[in-house]
N, C-alpha and C positions, 0 to 999 in steps of 0.2 A: 684534220682534213675531213670534209664532208663525205659521207658515204651515200651514194645515190643509187636507188633501185627503181626499176620501172615496171609497171604493169599496165595493161591496156584493157579498157572496157568500152564497148561501142554501143551507143544507143541511137536509133534512128531519130531524125528530127521530129517526126510526127509523134514520137513517144510522149513528148511534153504535152501535146494537145490532148492525146488520148487519155492520159492520166488525169487531166483536168476535166474529162468528160466533155470537152469542147474541141471541135476540129474546124478549121477554116473551110472544109467542105470539098471533097473530091480533088484535092490538090490545087484548087483554084484560089488565087489570091483575092480576098475581099477588100473593099475600100477601107483604108486605115489599118489594116492588119499586116503583119510581116509577110514577106515572100518566103513561104515554107518550102519552095522548090530549091532554095539555096541550101546545100547539104550542111548539116551540123551533126557532128558526132563527138562524143566525149572521150578524150584520151587523158589518162592520168599518169603523172610522174610523181613519185614519192621522193622527197629529199629529207633524209635523216640528218639531224643536227645533234651532236653529242652534248652532254651536260657541260656547263661552264661552272666549275666549283668556285672560282675566284669571285665571279659576279652572282653566284648563287642562282643560276638559271638551270632548271632541269632539262633533260633531253626532250626533244620534240621532233615531230615529222610534219613538214609542210606538204600540202597537196597542191600541185600545179596542174590544173585541168584546162582543157581546150576552151578558148573563148568563142562566143558566138560572133558572127560577122554583122557589124552594125549596119552594113549596106542593105541588109534584108529588111530593115525597119523604116517605116515612112518618116519623113522629116518635113516640118512645116516651113513657112516662109521666114520665120525668125530663127531657124536653125535648131529647133527642139525636135528630138527624136522620140517618137511614141514607142516606148518599150513594153507597153501593155495596151492592147487594142480593145479589150473588153470581150473578146471572143476566143482568144487563144493564149496558151501559156508557153508558146514556142520561145526558147531562149532562157527560160527559167528552170531552176532545179533546186533541190534541197541543199542546204549547207552540209558539206561533207557527203553529198550524195550525187548520183547521176540522174536521178529522176525527181519528179514533183511529189512531195508527201500528200497523201490522200485527203488530208483535212484542208488543203488549199484548193478552193473551187472558184468557179466563176458564177456570181450571183447577180443576175439582172445587169450585166455589163460591168460589175465591180469585182475586184479580187477580194475574196473573203477567206479568213481563217475561221473554221468552225471550232469554237472553243470546246475543249473537252473537260474543262474545270480542274485539270490536274496540275496546274502551275506551269512553269516555264518548260515548254517542249517535252512534257512528260508522256504524252500519248504516243503509242508506237507508230501510228500513221500520221503524226504531226511533225513538228520541227520547223526551224527557221528556213525562209525561202530567200534565194539570191538570184539576181540577174547575172547571167554568165559572161560578164565583161568587166575588166578592171578599168576603172576610171581614175583620173588623176586630178585635173582641174575641171570643174563642171558646175552646172546649175541644175539642180533636181527639183522638179515641181510635182506635186501630187495632192489629191483630195483624200480626206479620211473622215471616218465617223466610227463611234463606239457604241456598244451596248452597255447596259447597266453594270457598273463596277469592272469594266474592261480595261485591259492593260496590254500594250504592245510597244513597238519601237521601230525606228528606221535607222539602220546602221550604214556607215560610210567607211570606205577605205579598208574593208575587212580582208583579212587573209584567212585561208583555210588551213587550220591546224588539226591534224588527225586526232580524233578523240577528245577535242576540246570545244567549248562553246564559242559561238561567234563573238561574244562580247569581250573576250580577252584581247582582241586585236582591233576593235572598232568603236569609235565614239558613237553614242546613241542619242538620237532625237526622240525624246519620250512621247509616246501616245498614251493618253490616259483619260478615263472618266474622272475628272477632278472632284466631282460632287460625291461620289460613292466609293471610290477605291481608297483603301487605307494609305497607299503610297503618297497621296496628296498631302497628308499631314504627318508623314513619317519623319520629315526633317523640319527644322525651324525656319529655313528660308525658302521652302517650297521648291527645291531643286529636283523634285521627282514629279512635278506637274507637267502637263502637256507642253511640248515644244522646248522643254528644258534640255540642256546637256545633262543627261541622266546622272543624278547623284553628285553633280559638280557645280553647275551654274543654272540658277533659276531663270525661267522665261519671264521677262518684264517688258511691257505689261502682260499680264495673264488674261488673254482675251478669247479663250476657247469657248466654243458653243456647246450647249447641252447635248446629252445623249440623243442619238437618232438624227442629228443635224450634221450636214457636211461642213467640214473645215477645210481651208486651204493651207498647205504646208509647203515650205521651200527651204532647201539647204544649198548654199553657195560655198564652194571650196575653190580657193585660188592660192597656190603657192604656200599652203599651210594655214592660211587664214580661213576661218569658217564662220558663216553667218546663218542663223536660224530665223525664219520668218513664219508667222502664224496669222492667218486671216489678214494679210496685207501689211503687217507691222513687223519690223525687225525687233526680235525679242532676246536674242543671244548673239554674242560675238566672242570668239576665242582664237588663239594663235598656237597651232601645234608646234611641238618640237623646240619651243623656247624654254629658257630657264623657268619662267613663270608657269608654263604648262607642266613641266616636269614636277614642279613644286605642288601644283594642284593635284596631279595624279598621286603623288607620294603622301598626300594628306587624307586620302579617302580609302575606299574599299579595295582599290587596285594598287595599293602601295607596295613598295619593294619588300619582299619577305612576308607578304600577307597571305590571305587565303587563296589567292589566284597568282601563283608565282610567275607564270608566264605573262600575265597582263602588263606588269610594269615594263618588261622588256619590249613587248610589241607596241605599247602605247607611247613609249618615250624614246626609243632608240632606233628601231628598225625602219629604215627607209628615208627618214627625214623628208625634205620637201620634194624628193623624187618618188615618194611613196605612191603606189597605185593600189587599188583594192576594189572589192565588190560592194555594190549597194544591196542591202538585205532588209527583209521585213520579218519581224519577230513573232513567233508563236509563244504566247504567254498563257495559253489555256483559255483565252477569251474570244468572244465574237468581235471581230474588227473588220472593217471594210476599207479598201483603197481603190481609187480610180484616177483616170487622167494622169497616169504616171509617165512623165516625159523628162528627157535629159538633154541639155545642151553642152556639148564638149567645148571647152575653151583651151587656149594654148598655155 
């Protein structure tokens, strides 16, 4: 039986904007920005799950936090919700946190992670960033660009597990400088290049633009089927929670009994096609920019 404990932490809605050094101004809603007058506070419930010795799954604690109200965000005529307006980080927070890490800032209308050069989320004021709403079936569009030798990623369907990294529960759309980062040649088939399903399926064709230039990215999720697009081309397709998917997971770094014992459980078993989760952006210690981040929810 699960043991459930509760604790409460409250953060005012404007905290997100203040931490990003950007506020939509005196409480007034600006064009294209979320309506910050809609209250948003973070309430956290911890759900402890004991170890499963039969399936060799260690104990873990899920964090269930309050989700933001999507009605606060503008929607265009095609049904896409703008979850980042270029002026405010309302509705965003750090993974396993209630606030926005200091290295995530707004730079000339773009969301930027200021790289500390310390590798994956090594800086104290860094860490991965998530939008505080769980999506199930959706179409996510965004623009991205990288600095020299930069590395990042976009996560989908993430769950928050206390004390664990986001990647143990979330497939990753790779963001990379293919020309200068060693990950581009770390595998024989190029499955760590930009827009790939990280370390599993390479993006084909590989059509990323050079450093300093904006690329368009898109991730479509529908009933467990996932499609990656890069600069207008479909480059990856996979189907979650199928025997083929489980086999793929078990053949790589997230295999059962490997270095990340919880990853196999979260990536192959928990949720199935009913799975909901967060969209996240990775801090890998590099300068990376994102803009025009918008989501269309589908049934």
